[in-house]
C-alpha positions, 0 to 999 in steps of 0.5 A, a space after each residue: 804317270 801313273 793315275 791315282 785311286 778315284 772315288 765314287 761316292 753318293 752325296 746328296 746335301 741340302 742347306 750346305 756350302 763350300 766357304 773355300 775351292 775343295 782341295 783334293 789329291 789323288 794318290 796310290 789306293 787313297 784319294 783325299 779330299 779337303 773341305 771347308 764349308 758351312 751347315 746352316 742350322 736343319 742342313 742336312 746329307 746322304 752319303 753312300 760310297 762303296 770304298 771304306 773311308 776316314 772323315 777327320 774334322 779339325 775342331 769339334 762338331 759334336 755341339 752341332 751336327 748330328 749323325 745317324 747311319 740310317 736315314 733319321 727317325 729320331 734324334 740321332 748321335 753326335 758326329 765326332 772328331 773322327 770316324 771311319 765308315 765301311 765300305 757300303 755303310 750309308 750315312 745322314 747328317 742334320 745341323 741342330 745349328 748354323 755351323 763353320 766347318 772343316 774336314 779331311 775325306 780319306 777315300 780308300 781303296 779296300 784291296 790297297 788296305 787289305 795288301 797292307 793290313 793283312 800281312 801285318 794282322 792276317 787276312 782274316 782280321 784286317 778284314 774283320 777290321 775293316 767291316 766294322 764302323 769307328 767314332 771318335 772323339 778324342 783323336 789325341 796324336 791323330 789329330 796331327 797326323 790329320 793335319 799333316 796329311 792335309 798339308 800334303 793334300 793341299 802343299 804337297 811338299 814331300 814323295 805320295 808315300 809320305 801322304 800314303 804311310 799318314 792315311 795308313 797311319 790314320 785307319 790303323 790309328 782308329 780302326 777296331 785292330 787291337 782289340 784281340 791283338 799281340 798290342 791289347 796282350 802287351 798292356 798285361 792288364 789295363 784296358 783296350 783302345 776299343 774299351 777306352 772309346 766307349 767309356 768317353 762316348 758314354 761320358 760325352 752321352 753323360 757330360 753333367 752326370 758322375 759316373 759310378 765306378 759301376 755303371 763304368 765298368 758296366 760298359 766294359 764288360 769288367 767287375 769293379 774292382 778289376 776296372 778301377 786297376 785298369 782304368 789307372 794302369 792305363 791312364 794313370 788316373 783315378 777314374 773321377 780324375 778323368 772324369 773331371 779333366 775330361 768334363 774341364 775339357 769340354 768346358 773350355 769348347 764351350 766357352 770358347 764358343 761364347 755361346 753361353 754364361 759360366 754358370 749355365 755352363 757350369 751347370 750344363 757340366 754338372 757343377 753345382 754353380 759358378 763358384 763350383 766350376 771357378 775352384 776347379 777351373 783354377 784348379 786344373 788351369 790355374 786361372 778364372 773360367 772368365 780369364 782364360 776365356 779371355 786369354 784365348 780370345 785376345 790371343 
C-alpha cells in the first residue's frame, strides 16, 4: 500500500488541551487531522508549516480567539471560521476566554495542489492563488464540504479519491482564484467573492454600526452608485437588508452562547434598545429573541 502525504509542522502551545483523541488520515497529497480541544483564557499558540494548509472550525470562534501573522504586539484580529495559510506563513493565536472548539486541519502538498489547479487556472495564476492567505467567516456551503471531509477522515466509507476531491473543493472555495478569472467575468457586473469577503470583514469589525453605501463602496473600490447595483445583483438584497440579516445572525449566535442579557446584546449590535431588537428579530424569525433562544436550547 502506497504511503500518503505526511506533513511537518512547528507547533508550540500553552494552555490548550485535547478533549478527545486526535483523528487523522494520510492521502495522496493531503494529511487531514481532526481536533477537539479546549483553550484556557490567555492560552497561546504558534504554528509554522513548510506546506500550505486549510483550517476549518465547526463553530464560530471569532469572539474567543485572536490571531496574527506576527508575534502579538497588540490585540490581533478575530480568528475566523476558515483559513487558507500559505506555505511558510507563521501564525500566532491567543484566547480571550476559555473556549471548547473542534476544527479540521488539512496539510497539503504544494506540488500536488499545483498539479490539479494549473491545468484549470494556468500555472502562474495557480501559484499566485496559493501564495495568498485567506480568512473567511461566512463559509456558506463549505461547511457541508468540511463536515463530509471530517467524516471521511475519522471514519472513511468511500474511495480515497472522494476525500481528496472534497479537500480540493475546500481549497478552491477559499483561495482567491475567482478574481480576474472567467468566473468573475461571468458575474456581468456583480461583486467578486474577494470583494464580498472584504465587505463581510468590514461588517464584522463594526457590528454595531449601520455602514453607509459610500463606506462599503470605498472598501471595494467602487463608486456608490455602481456598488449599489452590483451588490443587489450579487446578493439579491440592498446593503441595508444584508447588514440587518448578518446582524440578526450574530445576535442568534450570542443568544445561543447564553453569555449576555438581551438588552446588552441589543446594544452590542447597534439596536436602540431591547424593544427595537425584538421588533426586528420577530420580523426575521417570527418570534421574540427570548422565545427563540429557549426553543433552541431545549431542542
